[in-house]
C-alpha positions as CSV (number, residue, x, y, z in Angstrom):
1,X,-26.0,6.1,-59.1
2,X,-22.8,7.9,-58.1
3,X,-24.6,9.8,-55.4
4,X,-26.0,6.5,-54.0
5,X,-22.5,5.0,-53.9
6,X,-21.1,8.0,-52.1
7,X,-24.1,7.9,-49.7
8,X,-23.5,4.2,-49.0
9,X,-19.8,4.9,-48.5
10,X,-20.5,7.7,-46.1
11,X,-23.0,5.5,-44.2
12,X,-20.4,2.7,-43.9
13,X,-17.8,5.2,-42.7
14,X,-20.3,6.6,-40.1
15,X,-21.1,3.1,-38.9
16,X,-17.4,2.3,-38.5
17,X,-16.9,5.6,-36.6
18,X,-19.8,4.8,-34.3
19,X,-18.5,1.3,-33.7
20,X,-15.0,2.7,-32.9
21,X,-16.5,5.4,-30.6
22,X,-18.5,2.7,-28.8
23,X,-15.3,0.7,-28.3
24,X,-13.4,3.7,-27.0
25,X,-16.2,4.6,-24.6
26,X,-16.2,1.0,-23.3
27,X,-12.4,1.0,-22.9
28,X,-12.6,4.4,-21.1
29,X,-15.2,2.9,-18.7
30,X,-13.0,-0.2,-18.1
31,X,-10.0,2.1,-17.3
32,X,-12.1,4.2,-14.9
33,X,-13.1,1.0,-13.1
34,X,-9.5,-0.1,-12.9
35,X,-8.5,3.3,-11.6
36,X,-11.1,3.2,-8.8
37,X,-10.0,-0.3,-7.9
38,X,-6.4,0.9,-7.8
39,X,-7.3,3.8,-5.6
40,X,-9.1,1.5,-3.2
41,X,-6.0,-0.8,-3.0
42,X,-3.8,2.3,-2.4
43,X,-6.0,3.4,0.5
44,X,-6.0,-0.1,1.9
45,X,-2.2,-0.2,1.7
46,X,-1.9,3.3,3.3
47,X,-4.2,2.1,6.2
48,X,-2.1,-1.0,6.6
49,X,1.1,1.0,6.7
50,X,-0.4,3.3,9.4
51,X,-1.5,0.2,11.4
52,X,2.0,-1.2,11.2
53,X,3.6,2.1,12.2
54,X,1.3,2.2,15.2
55,X,2.2,-1.4,16.0
56,X,5.9,-0.7,15.8
57,X,5.5,2.4,17.9
58,X,3.8,0.3,20.5
59,X,6.6,-2.3,20.4
60,X,9.1,0.5,20.8
61,X,7.3,1.7,23.9
62,X,7.2,-1.8,25.3
63,X,11.0,-2.2,24.6
64,X,11.6,1.1,26.4
65,X,9.6,-0.1,29.4
66,X,11.4,-3.4,29.4
67,X,14.7,-1.7,29.3
68,X,13.7,0.4,32.3
69,X,12.6,-2.7,34.2
70,X,15.8,-4.6,33.4
71,X,18.0,-1.7,34.4
72,X,16.2,-1.2,37.6
73,X,15.6,-4.9,38.4
74,X,17.5,-6.0,41.5
75,X,16.6,-9.7,41.2
76,X,18.3,-10.2,37.9
77,X,22.0,-11.1,37.9
78,X,24.4,-9.0,36.0
79,X,24.7,-11.7,33.2
80,X,20.9,-11.8,32.9
81,X,20.7,-8.0,32.7
82,X,23.4,-7.9,30.0
83,X,21.6,-10.7,28.0
84,X,18.2,-8.9,28.3
85,X,19.9,-5.6,27.3
86,X,21.4,-7.2,24.2
87,X,18.0,-8.6,23.2
88,X,16.4,-5.2,23.8
89,X,19.0,-3.5,21.6
90,X,18.5,-6.1,18.8
91,X,14.7,-5.6,19.0
92,X,15.1,-1.8,19.1
93,X,17.3,-1.9,15.9
94,X,14.6,-4.1,14.2
95,X,11.9,-1.6,15.2
96,X,13.9,1.3,13.9
97,X,14.7,-0.4,10.6
98,X,11.1,-1.4,10.0
99,X,10.0,2.1,10.9
100,X,12.4,3.5,8.3
101,X,11.1,1.0,5.7
102,X,7.5,2.2,6.3
């Protein structure tokens, strides 16, 4: 009778361990899925950062070209050139700040 009680106790312990193991396996699988999703979001963010860097670089080139046009423009009055130069400088600062942020 004592052996049967011990056997039943061991069987119950084994069942609890199997149940716990199944829960742990399930939790590990859930974490693996979350890790994959997180990596996917990370890659998407990295791609977006690269896209924005390229866009800012393009804007920087446009600003440089505009600055050259303004400085060489003979039709613009001195006041117009100064105003355009001020705008270009402001935009250049914005581009530089955004580039640093990225």
